[in-house]
N, C-alpha and C positions, 0 to 999 in steps of 0.2 A: 173353538174347542173349549170344552169345559175343563176347568182346573180343579179336579178332584183332589182331595187330600185326607190323610187320617192323623190322628194324634193320640197320645196317651195322657189322661188325666189322673189326677190324684185328688180325692175328698176326705175332708176329716170331719166326722160327725162328732162334734165336741158335746159331751153329755154329762150331765149333772142328774142323778137320779133318774125321772122319766121325762127330762126337758133337754132339749138341743139348741144349741146356738144356731140361730137363723141371720143370715144377713140379706140386706135388699140391694140389688144391683141399681147402679146408676141409670137414670133415664136417659142419659147419654150414650149408653154401651150399645154396641152394634148387635150383640146376641142377648135375648132374654132381658131387654132393657125392664126395670121395675119388678122383675121376678124377685122372689125370696128364695134363697139358696143356701146350703151348707158352705162353709169355706173350702174353696176348690181352686183347681187350676191345673194348667199345663206342665208336665215334665219337660224339662229341658233335655236336649240332645246329650247323652252320656251321664245325666245325672242319675244317682242312685235313688231309689223309691224313697227311702226314709229320710234322706235330704231333702227330696223335692216335698214331701209332705210337711217338715218342718218349715221350709223357706215358705211354701204357699201359705200357710197358717199365719206365719209372722206377719208375711207381708199383707194380708187380707185383714187381720183383726189384732196384730200385734202381741200374741201370745207365743212364747216359747214352750213348745209342748215335750220338749226333752224329758223333764222330770215325770212326766205321767205315761201311764201304760198305753200303748198303742198295739191294736190288733186288726189285721184285715179281717173284713167281714164278707167280702164279696166284690164281684165284678159286674159293673153296669155297661150297656152298648146303647150309643144313641147315635142319630144322625140328623143333620138339618140341611136343607136344599136351600141354596142361594141361585142367583142368577148366573153366577161366574161358576158354580158347582156343588157338588156335595161335600160336606164336612162330616166324617166318619169319627167318631170318638170311643175310646175303650177307656172307661174310667174304674180304676182301683179304689175301693172305698174301705176306709178305716174308722174304726170307732176310738175316741180318747176320752176317756173318763176323768173327769176332773171333781175335786172334792167339793167345790163351792162354786156358785155362780157369780160371786164377787171377784170377778177378774178384772184387770184393767185393760178393757178393749179400746183399742185404736184403729178406726176404720181406715182403710186405704181410700184413694179417691175412685176407686171401682163400685164402692158402695155407699148408700147414704144412711143407713139406719140398721139396728140389730135388736134383736129380740130373743128370749128364750122362750120355745114353744114344745108344746106336747105333739105327738102323732096326729090328734085328732083337731088341731087347731087349724084356723084359716090359713095358716103361714105355710102350711105343709100340702105340696101337691102330690100327685100319683107317684111321681118319680123319687120323691124324697120319702115318701111313705113305704116304698120298697125298700130303701136302704134302712130306714127303721125298723121294718120288719126282720130284717136279717140279723139285727141286734136283739130284738125283743120278739121272738117269733110266735109268743104264746099270746100276745095282746091282740085283740079283735076289736079294734075300732076302725071306722070308716075314714077315708080322706076327704078333705074339703072340696079342692078342684083339680083340675088335670092342666098339666104343662104342655104348652104347644109352643114349639120351636120353628 
């Protein structure tokens, strides 16, 4: 019998001007190893969304986002098939505008690198491009590659 499950995730698009903080997943990660993504993760049961957003960003990149403006920009849905079953995710996407890229980034062991990237850079796939389009709807640049899960 397959073990299907669903989860609620939160994503923080950390933005400075027209660049976004992207982090590279560890090659040992079971989901999306080596992919570039925005800081994100699962909400814990009973956790308030604002608390989960703050916790996930602090855990992944060591930044306290409390002093910065945070606003929801949309919801993404995706699923991944595994031999043991399907994982369905609903992701709440937020933008967090920071005044400088000179932040003291401290990566968790889930990630191996970070970069500030524009929408049309090689670090941005179709999934991330859709999040950026919700933030900057008038930009008409293409994306570099497509994420396969």
